[in-house]
C-alpha positions as CSV (number, residue, x, y, z in Angstrom):
1,X,-72.0,42.3,22.4
2,X,-73.0,45.2,25.3
3,X,-69.8,46.9,26.8
4,X,-71.5,44.9,30.4
5,X,-71.3,41.2,28.7
6,X,-67.5,42.7,27.2
7,X,-66.4,44.1,30.6
8,X,-67.8,40.5,32.0
9,X,-65.9,38.5,29.1
10,X,-62.8,40.4,30.0
11,X,-63.0,39.1,33.8
12,X,-64.1,35.4,32.9
13,X,-60.6,35.1,30.6
14,X,-58.9,35.6,33.5
15,X,-59.8,32.9,35.0
16,X,-60.4,30.8,32.2
17,X,-57.6,28.1,33.2
18,X,-59.3,27.5,36.7
19,X,-62.5,27.1,35.0
20,X,-60.8,24.7,32.3
21,X,-59.1,23.1,35.0
22,X,-62.3,22.2,36.9
23,X,-64.1,20.8,34.0
24,X,-60.8,18.4,33.1
25,X,-60.9,17.2,37.3
26,X,-64.4,16.0,36.7
27,X,-64.6,14.7,33.4
28,X,-61.4,12.6,34.5
29,X,-63.3,11.5,37.4
30,X,-66.3,10.4,35.6
31,X,-64.0,8.7,33.0
32,X,-62.9,7.0,35.7
33,X,-66.4,5.4,37.0
34,X,-67.8,5.1,33.9
35,X,-64.4,3.1,32.5
36,X,-65.9,-0.4,33.5
37,X,-70.0,0.1,31.7
38,X,-69.2,-2.3,28.7
39,X,-71.0,-0.7,26.0
40,X,-70.5,3.1,26.5
41,X,-66.7,4.6,24.6
42,X,-65.3,7.5,26.7
43,X,-63.2,10.5,25.5
44,X,-60.0,9.8,24.7
45,X,-57.6,12.5,25.6
46,X,-53.8,12.2,24.8
47,X,-51.2,12.4,27.0
48,X,-49.5,16.0,24.8
49,X,-52.9,17.1,24.4
50,X,-55.4,19.0,27.2
51,X,-59.0,18.0,26.5
52,X,-61.6,21.4,28.2
53,X,-64.9,19.1,27.7
54,X,-66.8,22.0,26.1
55,X,-69.3,18.6,26.3
56,X,-68.6,15.3,27.4
57,X,-69.7,12.9,24.4
58,X,-70.1,9.0,24.5
59,X,-70.1,7.1,22.2
60,X,-72.7,4.5,22.7
61,X,-73.4,1.1,21.4
62,X,-76.6,-0.3,21.4
63,X,-76.3,-3.5,21.0
64,X,-74.1,-4.0,24.3
65,X,-76.0,-1.5,26.5
66,X,-79.0,-3.0,25.2
67,X,-81.2,-0.4,24.8
68,X,-81.7,1.9,22.1
69,X,-80.2,5.2,22.2
70,X,-83.0,7.5,22.4
71,X,-85.2,5.6,25.0
72,X,-81.4,5.1,26.9
73,X,-80.9,9.3,26.7
74,X,-84.9,9.2,27.7
75,X,-84.7,7.4,31.0
76,X,-81.4,9.6,31.7
77,X,-83.3,13.0,31.5
78,X,-86.6,11.0,33.6
79,X,-83.4,10.7,37.0
80,X,-82.7,14.2,36.4
81,X,-79.2,13.4,34.5
82,X,-79.2,16.1,31.3
83,X,-78.2,14.0,28.4
84,X,-79.0,14.4,24.6
85,X,-78.7,12.0,22.0
86,X,-76.2,13.2,18.9
87,X,-74.8,16.4,18.5
88,X,-75.7,18.3,15.2
89,X,-76.9,16.6,11.9
90,X,-74.7,16.8,9.5
91,X,-74.7,19.5,7.0
92,X,-75.4,18.3,3.6
93,X,-78.4,16.5,5.1
94,X,-80.2,19.9,5.8
95,X,-83.7,19.8,3.7
96,X,-81.9,23.2,2.0
97,X,-79.4,21.2,-0.1
98,X,-82.1,18.5,-0.8
99,X,-84.8,21.4,-2.1
100,X,-85.1,22.5,-5.8
101,X,-84.0,26.1,-5.6
102,X,-83.2,27.2,-9.2
103,X,-82.5,30.4,-8.6
104,X,-79.7,29.6,-6.4
105,X,-78.5,26.9,-7.9
106,X,-78.4,28.6,-11.5
107,X,-74.6,29.2,-11.4
108,X,-73.3,25.7,-10.2
109,X,-72.7,23.4,-13.1
110,X,-70.9,20.9,-10.7
111,X,-71.8,17.1,-9.7
112,X,-72.2,17.2,-6.0
113,X,-73.9,15.0,-4.2
114,X,-76.2,15.8,-0.4
115,X,-77.2,12.3,-0.5
116,X,-77.0,10.3,3.0
117,X,-74.4,7.7,3.5
118,X,-71.8,10.6,2.4
119,X,-70.7,10.4,5.3
120,X,-71.3,7.3,7.4
121,X,-69.4,7.5,10.7
122,X,-71.0,11.0,11.1
123,X,-74.3,9.9,10.3
124,X,-73.9,6.8,12.2
125,X,-73.0,9.7,15.7
126,X,-76.0,11.6,14.7
127,X,-78.3,8.9,14.7
128,X,-77.5,6.2,17.4
129,X,-74.0,6.1,18.6
130,X,-73.8,9.6,20.4
131,X,-75.3,10.8,23.6
132,X,-73.3,13.5,25.1
133,X,-73.8,15.7,28.8
134,X,-73.2,19.5,29.4
135,X,-72.0,18.8,33.2
136,X,-69.2,18.0,33.6
137,X,-68.1,21.6,34.5
138,X,-69.3,23.9,37.7
139,X,-70.5,24.3,40.2
140,X,-71.3,20.0,39.2
141,X,-69.1,18.3,41.7
142,X,-67.8,14.9,42.3
143,X,-70.9,14.0,43.3
144,X,-72.9,15.0,40.4
145,X,-70.6,12.4,38.4
146,X,-71.2,9.9,41.0
147,X,-75.3,10.6,40.2
148,X,-74.6,10.2,36.2
149,X,-72.8,6.5,37.3
150,X,-75.2,5.5,39.2
151,X,-78.1,6.8,36.5
152,X,-76.6,4.9,34.0
153,X,-76.3,1.7,36.4
154,X,-79.8,1.9,37.0
155,X,-81.3,1.8,33.4
156,X,-78.9,-0.3,32.8
157,X,-80.1,-2.7,35.2
158,X,-83.6,-2.0,34.9
159,X,-83.3,-2.2,30.8
160,X,-85.5,-5.3,30.4
161,X,-88.6,-3.3,32.1
162,X,-87.6,-0.5,30.6
163,X,-88.3,-1.8,26.9
164,X,-91.2,-3.3,28.2
165,X,-92.4,-0.4,29.0
166,X,-91.7,1.7,25.9
167,X,-93.9,-1.2,23.9
C-alpha cells in the first residue's frame, strides 16, 4: 500500500459507519421487496447482529423458480443487473488437492480426503443454490433496488420463453 492509498483509507475509515448504514438501508429495502418471491431465501439478520452486506447473497431454489440458476443469472445480467452464480469453489475441490505431487506431500502420512461430497452444503451453494449481487451500496439507490426486483419478476414471468430459448 502506498502512502497515498493509506491516506485515502484513513479518511474513508472516518465514514465507515455512514457507508455501512447506507448498505444496511439498501439491503433492508431490497429484502422487504424480494420477500414476496417464493424460491428466494434472503439474508437473515438477527436482532443482536449488524450485517453490513459486503455482498448481498440469496439462496436460490431452482425447483420453485423453475429456471436453472446459471440461466437465471445470465438473464439478470442481460437485463443489466449485476449478479453472479455461486461464491468461491470449496477449497478442497481445487486441483492442487487432487494432483499427484509427491515432492509436496512426502512428509504427510495422514489420510485426508479432498473428494467431492466432503461438504455437500458448501458444494450445493457453489454449484446451484447461491446468487450474489454487489450493488447494495452507494451510489446505488432505492430505484436501483426496484430495478433488481422488476428484473427478477420479469425473468420469472417469462421463464417458459427463457427455457425454450436455451434449447
